[in-house]
N, C-alpha and C positions, 0 to 999 in steps of 0.2 A: 480883532484881538488887539491891534496896536492903534494908537492915535494917529490920525493923518498928519499931525504936526510933529510927532515925536516917535522915533523908532530906534530900537536897539539891534545890534548884531554882535555875535561872539566869534572869535577866531582863536582856536587852540594853537599853541606853538611851544617851542622849546622841547624838541624831540629828545627822549631819554631811551637809551638802549634797554631792552627787556631785562637783561641781567641786573642792571643797576636799579631799575624800577621795582622789580620783585624783591630785591634785597632790602628795600627801605622799610623800616619798622612802622613809620607813620605814613600810611597811605593817603592821609589828608593832603599831603604835599604834591600829589600827582593825580592825573585822571587818565583813564583809558578810553581811547577813541578809535574805533575800527581796528582793534588789535595793536595799536601803537600807544605809547605813553608820552604824556606832555606835562611840563612843569608850569606853564603860564597860560593865561587867557587875556586876549585883548578885547576890551569892551568898546564898541564903537556906537556913538550916539549921533543920530541924524535928526536934525530939527530944521525943517525946510531946507535951506541951502547951507546950513552950518553943520559941519561934521567935526566931532571931537573924538579922540582916541586915547584910551588909558590902558596901561598894562598892569596886571596883578599876578602875584603868585596864586596858586590854587587856594591856599589857606586865606590869603587876603581877600580873594574874590568871594569865598563862601561867607566870610564874616561881613563884608561890606554890603552884599546884595541878598542877604538871607530873607529879607522882607519884600523884595522887588519881584512881583509875580511875573511880569513880562520877561525879565532876565532869567528867572528860574525856569520858565517854560523853555527858553532857548537852551539853557544848560542841560535840562533833562533830554532834549532832542539830540544834543551833542553826544552825551555819554550813553544813551540808550542803544542797545544793539538793534540795528535796523532789521525790520521784519523780513525784507527780501533776502538778507544774508542767511536766513534760516532755511531758505528754499533749497530743494534738492539739486538745483542747477549748480550750486557751489561745490558739491562733492567734497565738503570739508576744507575747501581752499579759502584763503583769505582774499586772494586776488584772482580775477578772471582775465583771460586774454581773448579778445575778439579779433580774429584774423580777417583782414580786409580782402574781399574779392569783388572788385569793380568790373562789372560786365558792361563796359562803356567804351566808346572810341576816343573819349576826350578827358578822362580823369587826369588830374595834375601829375600823378606819379606813375600809374600803370595803365593809362588809357590804351585800349587796343590789344592788350596782352591776354585778355580772358574772354574772348568772344566765342570760343568753341566749347560747347557743353561737355563734350567727351574729354577734352583736356582738363576741364575744370574739376572733374571728379578726382583725377589723379593728383591735381594740385592741392585739393582739400585734404586728401588722405595724408599728403606730406605735411601740410600745416598742422593737422592733428598730431601727427607723429612728433613734430617739432615742439608741441606744447600748447596748441590752441585749444580753448574750451568751446568756443563758438566760431562759426564761419559767418561773417557779416557780409551778406550779399547785397549789392546795389546795382541798379540799372539806370541811374541818372547821375551825371556828374554834378556836384554842388560846389565846384571850385569857384573862386571869385570871377564873376562875369559870365558864368555858364548859361547857356540858353535853356529855356524850358523844354522838357521832354514830355510828349503826350503819354498819359497813363497806358494807352494801348501799346505804344512802342516799348515802354518800360516793361510791361508784362511779357511781351514777346522776347525781350532780352533775358529776363531772369527766370521765367517759368521752367524751361527745360533743365536748367541747372538745379533749381529748387527741387524738382521732382526726382532727379537722379540722386541728390543728397538725401532726400527724405526716405527713399527706398533703402538706403544703407543706415538709417537711424542716426544720422549726423545732426548734432545740435546746430540750428540755423537761426540767426537773427537777420531781419530784412530791413535794409536802409531805404525807406520810401516815405514820401509825404502825401501819397495818394491812396484814398480809401479802397478803391477797386483793386489796386495792387496788394494792399494789406490783406484784404479778404481772401483773394486767391492764394496769396502766400501762406496764410494761416491754414487754409484748407490743404495746402501742399506740405504741411509739416513745420512751418515756421513757428518758433517758440517765443521770440521777442521781436517787437517792432521798434525800429530805431528811426525816429522822425526828426529831421533837422529843423522842422518848422514848429515843433512842440504842439502838433495837432491844430495849427492855425491855418494851414494851407487848404484843407478840405474839411468842410463842415460835417461830413459823414464819418470822418475818421474816429472821433471820440465814441460814436455809437458802435463802430466795429470793435474797438478795444474793449468796450463794455460787454458786447455780445459774446465775444469769445474768451473773455477773462484772461487775456495774455498781458505780460509785462510790457511796458512802453518806456522808451528812453526819450525824454523831453530835452531838446537842445536849444540853447539861446542863439538866435540869429536875427538881427534886425533886417526886415524886408525879405528879399529873396536872394538867391545866389547872384542874380543879375544886378541887383541894386545895393546889396549889403555894404559894400565898401564906400558907398556914398551916404550911408546912414549911421556911421560909427561915431555918433555924437553922444558923449556921456558926461555927466557931472562927476561921478566917481564910478569907474567901470566895474569894479568888484561889487559895489553895492547895487548899482543899476541892474547888473546881470542877476544878482541874487533876488532883487525885487521882482524881476520878470519871471524867473523860475518859480518863485513863491506863488505868484499870481496864476501861473499855469497849473501848478499842483492843486490850488484851490478850485480852479475851473474843472479839472478832472474829477476831483472828489464830489463836486456839486452835480456832476453828470454821471455819477454812479461807478467811477473807477476807484477801486480800493487803493489806498496809499501804499500798501505793501507791494503793489505792482508797478510802482513808479520809480524810475531812475532818472537822475538829472545829469546834464552835460553843459558846462559853461561855454562850449563852442569856441575853442581856441582857433583863431584864424578866420572865423566867420563874422565879418563885420567888425574886426578889430585890427588896428595897425600894430606895428612892432611894439611900441611902448605899452599899448593897452594889453597885448598878449602877455608881455613880461609881468605887468602888474597883476594880471589874473593868476598867472603861474605862481607868483610869490604869495598869493592869498587864497590858494585853493581850499585850505582847511576851513574857511568861513562858511563853505556850503554844507558842512556837516550838520549845522543847526536846522537845515531844511528837513532833516529826518529821513532822507532817502539815500540810497547808494549813489556814488558819483562815478560817472564814466568820463574818461579823458581821451581825446583824440589829438595827439601832438605828433603823430608819426610823420617824419620827413617834412614838417611844416616849414614855411618860408622863413620864419623868424630865426631858425637855426642858421641859415645862410647869411642873414644880416650880421650875425655875430662871428661866424667862422669863415665867411667869405667863400664858402664852397658854392659851386654853381648849380648842379642838378639835384633833384630830390633824392636820388639813390646814393648821393654822397653825404647824406645827413643822418646816417645810422648812429654815429657817435653822439651827436646832439640829441637824437631821439632817446637813446639809452640814458644819457645824463639827465634829461628832463623827466624820464620815467622814475629814476631813483629819487629825484627831488619830489615827485608826486607821491611815491611810496612813503616818504618821510612825513607827508601830510595826510596819510591815511586813505589815499585814493584806491578804490576797490576794483575798478574795471578799466582795462587799457585796450584801446582799439589801435591795432598796429599792422604794418606791412611785414616787418621783420620779426617773425614769430620766434624762431630759434634763439636769436640774440636777446630778445626781450624776456623770454622764459628763463634763460640762463641768468640774466641780471636779477630778475625777481627771486629766483631760487637762492642765489648767492646772498642777496640782501636779507632774505628771511632767515637763512641759516646763520649769518653773521649776527643778526639781531636777537635770535632766540637764546634763552639761557642754556 
């Protein structure tokens, strides 16, 4: 679609409250993206190692680029309602919360807390009561520097909990990069696969996703959890992450996965240092032109402590909520979090204050 020498990107910004947006007589001055309204578009042009950025009002943009097919394709992707958002998973909600349940001894925030399947069921019931839409179950820590876990060990960790949740018809997503875990998980009632390797870790994974026709979350991570912090070399982190996710979407489509089943995640904290994480968070809305829903996992991440000087992950709830509100203003649809009740309250208040 795009020349190897020249490529465009679009970033909607200039958040407008719904009441103001709907009262405007000339809708040509605004665009709607994922339930939010925006007044401007940033057009980014990348030509080899040269990057130029220009800002336009919506009206200026439509006039300037009316004959540019590449940019109009991106614009259509930005404003088009994403197919996945029409899925029954959303229950007429604009935003989904995925509650984290790490069944691991070494996860960065809750390692060792969820090793008993009997206790996990009651924890999940509480998470749902607090406002979770999905329980995101994982059996391998993917924190920076984490060691590889054998798929057989991962399966032994997660399967008892998955089966207990499936028996109660609880919506489950499974955080795994191994095809054998994916398949057993799907057979045990898992509805969404969340792969931090974007289906690169295991060659069989793409076939499993196609076979069972389940949604998949493709996350950006350079290398593996063990090596990723040594591979965080970017020319422009937002554009490089975008290009990677675009390539993975194309790979999935070529291998028989319907785009309506694809969700993307820029991978905050995965192979990014503090400055790179902040740049990504400031530019989240650029990923809308990929045409897929966006998942964000910023819960209790280390960048919060760099700013606030708090020590432990469980002291980062305020920073998590602040980052979530920032993401909501950029139209992010899915939020993977530890602190469900606080996040659901923040989202509900944001949406009520924003609606007419």
